[in-house]
Structure formats: C-alpha cells, structure tokens
MMTF fields as JSON, N, C-alpha, C and O atoms, coordinates in Angstrom:
{
  "mmtfVersion": "1.0.0",
  "mmtfProducer": "UNKNOWN",
  "numBonds": 403,
  "numAtoms": 404,
  "numGroups": 101,
  "numChains": 1,
  "numModels": 1,
  "chainsPerModel": [1],
  "groupsPerChain": [101],
  "chainIdList": ["A"],
  "bondAtomList": [4, 2, 8, 6, 12, 10, 16, 14, 20, 18, 24, 22, 28, 26, 32, 30, 36, 34, 40, 38, 44, 42, 48, 46, 52, 50, 56, 54, 60, 58, 64, 62, 68, 66, 72, 70, 76, 74, 80, 78, 84, 82, 88, 86, 92, 90, 96, 94, 100, 98, 104, 102, 108, 106, 112, 110, 116, 114, 120, 118, 124, 122, 128, 126, 132, 130, 136, 134, 140, 138, 144, 142, 148, 146, 152, 150, 156, 154, 160, 158, 164, 162, 168, 166, 172, 170, 176, 174, 180, 178, 184, 182, 188, 186, 192, 190, 196, 194, 200, 198, 204, 202, 208, 206, 212, 210, 216, 214, 220, 218, 224, 222, 228, 226, 232, 230, 236, 234, 240, 238, 244, 242, 248, 246, 252, 250, 256, 254, 260, 258, 264, 262, 268, 266, 272, 270, 276, 274, 280, 278, 284, 282, 288, 286, 292, 290, 296, 294, 300, 298, 304, 302, 308, 306, 312, 310, 316, 314, 320, 318, 324, 322, 328, 326, 332, 330, 336, 334, 340, 338, 344, 342, 348, 346, 352, 350, 356, 354, 360, 358, 364, 362, 368, 366, 372, 370, 376, 374, 380, 378, 384, 382, 388, 386, 392, 390, 396, 394, 400, 398],
  "bondOrderList": [1, 1, 1, 1, 1, 1, 1, 1, 1, 1, 1, 1, 1, 1, 1, 1, 1, 1, 1, 1, 1, 1, 1, 1, 1, 1, 1, 1, 1, 1, 1, 1, 1, 1, 1, 1, 1, 1, 1, 1, 1, 1, 1, 1, 1, 1, 1, 1, 1, 1, 1, 1, 1, 1, 1, 1, 1, 1, 1, 1, 1, 1, 1, 1, 1, 1, 1, 1, 1, 1, 1, 1, 1, 1, 1, 1, 1, 1, 1, 1, 1, 1, 1, 1, 1, 1, 1, 1, 1, 1, 1, 1, 1, 1, 1, 1, 1, 1, 1, 1],
  "groupList": [{"groupName": "UNK", "atomNameList": ["N", "CA", "C", "O"], "elementList": ["N", "C", "C", "O"], "formalChargeList": [0, 0, 0, 0], "bondAtomList": [1, 0, 2, 1, 3, 2], "bondOrderList": [1, 1, 2], "singleLetterCode": "X", "chemCompType": "L-PEPTIDE LINKING"}],
  "groupTypeList": [0, 0, 0, 0, 0, 0, 0, 0, 0, 0, 0, 0, 0, 0, 0, 0, 0, 0, 0, 0, 0, 0, 0, 0, 0, 0, 0, 0, 0, 0, 0, 0, 0, 0, 0, 0, 0, 0, 0, 0, 0, 0, 0, 0, 0, 0, 0, 0, 0, 0, 0, 0, 0, 0, 0, 0, 0, 0, 0, 0, 0, 0, 0, 0, 0, 0, 0, 0, 0, 0, 0, 0, 0, 0, 0, 0, 0, 0, 0, 0, 0, 0, 0, 0, 0, 0, 0, 0, 0, 0, 0, 0, 0, 0, 0, 0, 0, 0, 0, 0, 0],
  "groupIdList": [1, 2, 3, 4, 5, 6, 7, 8, 9, 10, 11, 12, 13, 14, 15, 16, 17, 18, 19, 20, 21, 22, 23, 24, 25, 26, 27, 28, 29, 30, 31, 32, 33, 34, 35, 36, 37, 38, 39, 40, 41, 42, 43, 44, 45, 46, 47, 48, 49, 50, 51, 52, 53, 54, 55, 56, 57, 58, 59, 60, 61, 62, 63, 64, 65, 66, 67, 68, 69, 70, 71, 72, 73, 74, 75, 76, 77, 78, 79, 80, 81, 82, 83, 84, 85, 86, 87, 88, 89, 90, 91, 92, 93, 94, 95, 96, 97, 98, 99, 100, 101],
  "secStructList": [7, 2, 2, 2, 2, 2, 2, 2, 2, 2, 2, 2, 2, 6, 6, 6, 6, 6, 6, 6, 6, 7, 7, 1, 6, 6, 1, 7, 7, 7, 7, 7, 7, 7, 7, 7, 5, 1, 1, 7, 7, 5, 6, 6, 5, 7, 5, 7, 7, 7, 7, 4, 4, 4, 1, 1, 1, 1, 7, 7, 7, 7, 7, 7, 7, 7, 1, 1, 7, 7, 6, 6, 1, 7, 7, 7, 7, 7, 7, 7, 7, 7, 7, 1, 7, 1, 7, 7, 7, 6, 6, 7, 7, 7, 7, 6, 6, 7, 6, 6, 7],
  "xCoordList": [60.867, 62.052, 63.47, 64.693, 62.723, 64.441, 65.035, 66.192, 64.048, 64.728, 65.842, 66.562, 65.702, 65.103, 67.087, 68.059, 66.926, 68.757, 69.837, 71.065, 68.748, 69.707, 70.616, 71.787, 69.883, 70.547, 71.333, 72.551, 70.472, 71.808, 73.465, 74.425, 73.278, 74.105, 74.981, 76.145, 74.613, 75.258, 75.938, 76.98, 75.369, 75.763, 76.857, 77.412, 76.834, 77.784, 78.829, 79.803, 78.938, 80.102, 80.754, 81.93, 80.126, 80.893, 81.937, 82.909, 81.318, 81.696, 83.163, 83.976, 82.881, 84.22, 85.114, 85.875, 84.614, 86.052, 86.258, 87.218, 85.767, 86.077, 87.18, 88.365, 86.713, 88.432, 89.542, 90.661, 88.758, 90.482, 91.19, 92.346, 91.066, 91.55, 91.554, 92.322, 90.034, 89.719, 89.064, 88.668, 88.908, 88.426, 87.009, 86.878, 86.13, 84.201, 84.161, 83.392, 85.114, 84.126, 85.12, 86.0, 85.194, 86.421, 85.376, 85.557, 83.874, 83.424, 82.038, 80.856, 82.708, 81.578, 80.325, 80.281, 79.171, 77.391, 76.808, 76.93, 76.456, 75.511, 73.506, 72.477, 73.769, 71.912, 72.216, 73.382, 70.711, 70.452, 69.167, 68.179, 69.276, 68.309, 67.371, 68.01, 65.935, 65.468, 65.231, 65.174, 64.875, 64.825, 62.659, 61.528, 63.156, 61.532, 60.614, 61.071, 59.385, 59.129, 57.636, 57.213, 56.827, 55.532, 54.173, 54.111, 52.831, 52.169, 52.107, 52.358, 51.713, 51.027, 51.936, 53.074, 51.507, 52.431, 52.464, 51.384, 53.882, 53.997, 55.27, 56.181, 55.936, 56.244, 57.705, 58.131, 58.495, 60.213, 59.985, 60.915, 58.462, 59.243, 58.75, 57.572, 59.613, 59.723, 58.943, 59.333, 57.682, 56.75, 56.72, 56.849, 56.605, 56.285, 54.076, 53.142, 54.253, 52.862, 52.139, 52.925, 51.427, 50.767, 49.702, 49.268, 49.641, 48.663, 47.168, 47.534, 46.508, 44.826, 44.465, 43.845, 45.185, 45.103, 46.096, 46.262, 47.158, 47.931, 48.741, 49.909, 46.954, 47.145, 47.21, 46.831, 48.064, 48.045, 49.573, 49.793, 50.061, 51.174, 52.449, 52.461, 53.435, 55.221, 54.885, 55.071, 53.66, 54.047, 54.364, 53.772, 55.065, 54.94, 55.888, 56.894, 55.393, 56.605, 56.389, 55.455, 57.428, 57.479, 56.995, 56.486, 57.176, 56.609, 57.057, 56.941, 57.77, 58.616, 58.774, 59.289, 57.7, 57.269, 58.17, 57.362, 59.178, 59.86, 59.461, 58.44, 60.632, 60.126, 59.64, 59.362, 59.26, 58.039, 57.358, 57.722, 56.429, 55.757, 54.352, 54.152, 53.779, 52.393, 50.686, 50.63, 49.856, 49.23, 48.432, 48.043, 48.55, 47.941, 48.968, 48.653, 49.803, 51.214, 51.353, 50.312, 52.785, 52.886, 53.761, 54.27, 54.335, 56.091, 56.311, 55.393, 57.57, 58.053, 57.894, 57.472, 58.125, 57.736, 59.068, 59.417, 59.91, 60.819, 60.435, 60.006, 60.776, 59.861, 61.463, 61.63, 61.978, 62.458, 62.552, 62.774, 62.367, 62.059, 63.363, 64.359, 63.413, 64.934, 63.531, 62.375, 65.337, 65.157, 66.521, 66.459, 67.748, 68.696, 69.543, 70.679, 69.007, 70.304, 70.155, 69.23, 71.381, 71.695, 73.221, 73.481, 74.067, 74.677, 75.596, 75.091, 77.13, 78.471, 79.384, 79.362, 79.851, 81.039, 82.27, 82.256, 83.129, 85.043, 84.495, 84.705, 83.812, 84.2, 83.4, 83.533, 82.715, 81.597, 80.645, 80.237, 79.47, 78.405, 77.326, 77.21, 77.057, 75.906, 74.394, 74.195, 73.389, 71.656, 70.759, 69.641, 70.652, 70.185, 68.519, 67.947, 68.502, 67.344, 65.836, 64.945, 65.965, 64.943, 64.046, 64.834, 62.931, 62.926, 62.836, 62.7, 62.895, 62.874, 64.518, 64.568, 65.79, 66.902, 67.55, 68.716],
  "yCoordList": [-52.41, -51.666, -53.025, -53.017, -53.738, -54.421, -54.765, -54.507, -55.427, -56.173, -55.294, -55.858, -53.4, -52.022, -52.411, -52.738, -52.147, -52.032, -53.168, -53.234, -54.062, -55.028, -55.481, -55.858, -55.35, -54.842, -53.438, -53.339, -52.377, -51.102, -51.272, -50.501, -52.669, -52.746, -53.793, -53.405, -55.174, -55.656, -54.458, -54.683, -53.742, -53.143, -51.757, -51.165, -51.628, -49.963, -51.939, -51.622, -53.062, -53.355, -54.029, -54.381, -54.103, -54.733, -53.916, -54.267, -52.203, -51.689, -50.581, -49.699, -51.092, -50.874, -52.023, -51.969, -53.515, -54.25, -54.153, -54.897, -53.501, -53.017, -51.864, -51.995, -50.876, -50.197, -50.353, -49.841, -51.5, -51.661, -52.528, -52.677, -53.149, -53.801, -55.851, -56.81, -55.508, -57.267, -57.281, -56.314, -58.963, -59.542, -59.53, -60.129, -58.959, -58.657, -60.003, -60.489, -61.377, -62.945, -63.125, -63.93, -62.644, -63.144, -63.36, -64.05, -62.096, -62.023, -62.488, -62.343, -63.004, -63.993, -63.402, -62.171, -64.122, -63.538, -63.792, -64.709, -63.119, -62.479, -62.691, -62.91, -62.511, -63.313, -64.232, -64.544, -65.171, -65.845, -65.622, -65.159, -66.219, -65.995, -67.468, -68.486, -67.753, -68.855, -69.137, -68.335, -71.155, -71.569, -71.598, -71.89, -71.253, -71.106, -72.635, -73.64, -72.573, -73.162, -72.537, -71.423, -74.838, -74.768, -74.56, -75.049, -73.845, -74.149, -72.862, -72.054, -72.495, -71.265, -70.407, -70.728, -69.124, -68.295, -68.305, -68.455, -68.128, -68.607, -67.736, -68.026, -66.643, -66.87, -67.167, -67.845, -66.648, -67.173, -68.276, -68.885, -68.557, -69.053, -68.514, -68.281, -68.372, -68.351, -69.354, -70.448, -68.674, -69.104, -69.051, -67.994, -69.856, -69.29, -69.126, -69.813, -68.214, -67.457, -67.395, -68.062, -67.097, -66.945, -65.418, -64.761, -65.343, -64.377, -64.73, -65.537, -64.606, -65.591, -65.893, -66.869, -64.33, -64.226, -64.28, -63.826, -64.827, -65.999, -67.152, -67.509, -67.712, -69.737, -69.84, -69.146, -71.381, -72.134, -71.225, -71.552, -70.45, -69.861, -70.111, -71.075, -69.756, -69.201, -69.316, -70.172, -67.229, -66.187, -66.608, -67.639, -66.138, -66.236, -65.089, -64.444, -65.113, -64.132, -64.956, -65.745, -64.679, -65.535, -64.007, -63.029, -63.984, -64.097, -64.764, -65.927, -63.195, -64.111, -63.058, -61.986, -63.963, -63.309, -62.761, -62.643, -62.389, -61.791, -63.015, -63.601, -63.382, -64.51, -64.012, -64.833, -62.968, -62.487, -61.652, -60.498, -61.693, -61.314, -61.432, -62.473, -60.795, -61.066, -60.494, -59.326, -60.659, -60.489, -58.754, -58.664, -57.874, -57.109, -55.418, -54.254, -55.847, -55.183, -53.958, -53.485, -53.313, -52.609, -53.195, -53.613, -53.449, -53.637, -53.263, -53.134, -52.965, -52.274, -53.296, -54.434, -52.993, -53.504, -53.496, -52.479, -55.134, -54.946, -55.707, -56.838, -54.236, -55.089, -56.078, -55.084, -56.637, -56.948, -57.728, -58.938, -56.977, -57.384, -58.18, -57.522, -59.915, -61.247, -60.331, -59.913, -60.58, -61.112, -60.198, -59.66, -60.03, -59.542, -60.554, -60.262, -61.747, -62.975, -63.718, -63.562, -64.355, -64.992, -63.638, -63.084, -63.403, -62.242, -63.057, -63.864, -62.695, -63.435, -62.392, -61.59, -62.044, -60.832, -61.462, -61.962, -61.002, -60.731, -62.315, -63.517, -61.297, -61.547, -63.067, -63.815, -63.067, -64.699, -64.597, -65.563, -62.855, -62.678, -63.154, -62.921, -63.494, -64.985, -64.28, -63.946, -64.238, -63.527, -64.64, -64.259, -66.076, -66.156, -65.115, -64.899, -64.933, -63.641, -64.552, -64.48, -65.335, -66.445, -66.32, -66.366, -66.209, -65.591, -66.336, -65.867, -67.507, -68.529, -69.324, -70.211, -68.311, -68.677, -66.857, -66.695],
  "zCoordList": [-66.975, -67.069, -67.089, -67.223, -66.938, -66.486, -67.819, -68.151, -68.62, -69.572, -70.739, -71.563, -70.467, -71.254, -70.676, -71.358, -69.068, -68.287, -68.502, -68.449, -68.78, -68.994, -70.462, -70.478, -71.413, -72.963, -72.833, -72.979, -72.542, -72.071, -71.318, -71.343, -70.652, -69.404, -70.65, -70.754, -71.716, -72.133, -73.648, -74.264, -73.805, -74.152, -74.228, -75.153, -72.96, -72.013, -72.159, -72.843, -71.94, -71.442, -72.62, -72.718, -73.185, -75.229, -75.881, -76.549, -75.373, -75.471, -74.643, -74.918, -73.985, -73.239, -72.569, -71.603, -73.763, -74.03, -75.584, -75.787, -77.068, -77.275, -76.978, -77.285, -76.429, -75.757, -75.184, -75.166, -74.537, -73.316, -74.52, -74.123, -75.752, -76.944, -76.358, -76.425, -75.78, -75.642, -76.778, -77.428, -77.113, -78.756, -78.028, -76.96, -78.515, -78.158, -78.244, -77.414, -79.466, -78.812, -77.843, -78.149, -76.88, -75.84, -74.305, -73.301, -74.848, -73.349, -73.078, -73.39, -72.467, -72.344, -72.526, -72.524, -72.703, -72.958, -71.346, -70.534, -71.35, -70.277, -70.814, -70.173, -72.014, -72.213, -72.781, -73.022, -73.277, -73.618, -74.262, -73.691, -76.323, -76.254, -75.798, -76.066, -75.142, -75.659, -76.622, -77.555, -76.781, -77.789, -78.388, -78.0, -79.103, -79.769, -79.86, -80.405, -79.277, -78.7, -79.425, -79.734, -79.529, -79.184, -78.557, -77.429, -79.062, -77.266, -77.077, -77.971, -75.713, -74.847, -74.602, -74.259, -74.763, -74.027, -72.845, -72.274, -71.9, -70.422, -69.784, -70.56, -68.588, -68.636, -68.501, -67.566, -69.457, -69.678, -70.672, -71.202, -70.953, -72.632, -73.953, -74.223, -74.61, -76.186, -77.137, -77.546, -77.398, -78.177, -80.103, -80.72, -80.502, -82.187, -81.882, -81.468, -82.257, -82.843, -84.391, -85.064, -84.983, -85.712, -85.857, -84.911, -86.274, -86.173, -87.127, -87.982, -87.208, -87.843, -88.895, -89.318, -89.696, -91.192, -91.605, -92.738, -90.923, -91.761, -91.214, -91.059, -90.916, -90.824, -92.101, -93.045, -91.915, -92.689, -94.061, -95.227, -93.473, -94.241, -93.934, -93.169, -94.131, -93.486, -92.439, -91.574, -92.556, -91.714, -90.304, -89.983, -89.464, -88.291, -87.109, -87.403, -86.167, -85.112, -83.846, -83.704, -82.846, -81.683, -80.489, -81.036, -79.24, -78.721, -77.141, -76.754, -76.195, -74.712, -74.267, -74.585, -72.601, -71.618, -70.593, -69.672, -70.171, -68.434, -68.356, -68.713, -67.719, -65.763, -65.045, -64.171, -64.761, -63.392, -64.3, -64.073, -65.347, -66.216, -65.337, -64.711, -65.313, -64.311, -65.123, -64.739, -65.676, -66.466, -65.237, -64.073, -66.27, -66.031, -65.972, -66.22, -65.676, -65.314, -66.295, -66.751, -66.717, -67.744, -67.684, -66.643, -69.333, -69.537, -70.553, -71.362, -70.867, -72.773, -73.825, -73.62, -74.546, -75.389, -76.451, -77.051, -76.602, -78.04, -78.462, -78.231, -80.069, -80.895, -82.273, -82.98, -82.594, -83.565, -84.932, -84.905, -86.277, -87.431, -87.858, -88.156, -87.913, -88.367, -89.653, -89.709, -90.77, -91.808, -92.297, -93.402, -91.467, -92.24, -92.96, -93.333, -93.164, -92.726, -95.021, -95.819, -95.178, -94.012, -94.252, -95.321, -92.754, -93.066, -91.919, -91.139, -91.941, -91.207, -90.544, -91.478, -90.0, -90.361, -88.904, -87.779, -89.907, -89.338, -88.016, -87.855, -87.471, -85.678, -85.193, -84.224, -86.141, -86.212, -85.736, -85.091, -85.854, -85.461, -86.897, -88.1, -86.436, -87.669, -86.887, -85.719, -88.249, -88.743, -89.086, -88.738, -89.699, -90.297, -91.173, -92.242, -90.259, -90.543, -90.673, -91.52, -89.577, -89.362, -87.772, -86.827, -87.457, -86.096, -85.071, -83.941, -85.304, -84.876, -83.839, -82.988, -84.584, -84.33, -83.823, -83.461]
}
C-alpha cells in the first residue's frame, strides 16, 4: 500500500497547487522514475524484461520492485500502458510512449 499512498498524496498536492493559483510545473517533484537497466530484477531497480514469446523482437516491458520488497509478501500491482506518445502539452508534460522513458 505504500506506493499507492504516495501516488495519491502526489495527486492531492498537485491538485491543491493548481487551486491556489500556483503553476503546477513550479511544484518540486517528489517522485522520480528510476532509469531502466538491463539485468535481473532486485528491490529498487527498474529493469527491461521480455516475455518468452517475444524474445528476439522489440516488444518488452519494465518491472520495478519497491526498495523494501521482500519475497513472499503481497504488494499492490500498478500497471501502466505506455504508448500515448509522442505527447506534449502547454505545461511541458511529455510522453514518448516508450516504456524505457
């Protein structure tokens, strides 16, 4: 639940900033997406993975395990579908549509 609470808190913070007239882009980031790496998944590391049926293709996904992840414990699963790119709005929000970004 830790991840979900952080995301909800960030959404509330940004919403409150917009209501009081503060430009959202002026609010400091409190979450940062880790860069994607190759290799095995370990807590706190975001890795590029390929499902067995897609080896040898460009199709892949990323997996991030929380820094406090422990084998056997239950955690919420958050799925994001990349692909809404290229996107850029007037506030500077961007999305390439690629999972590694």
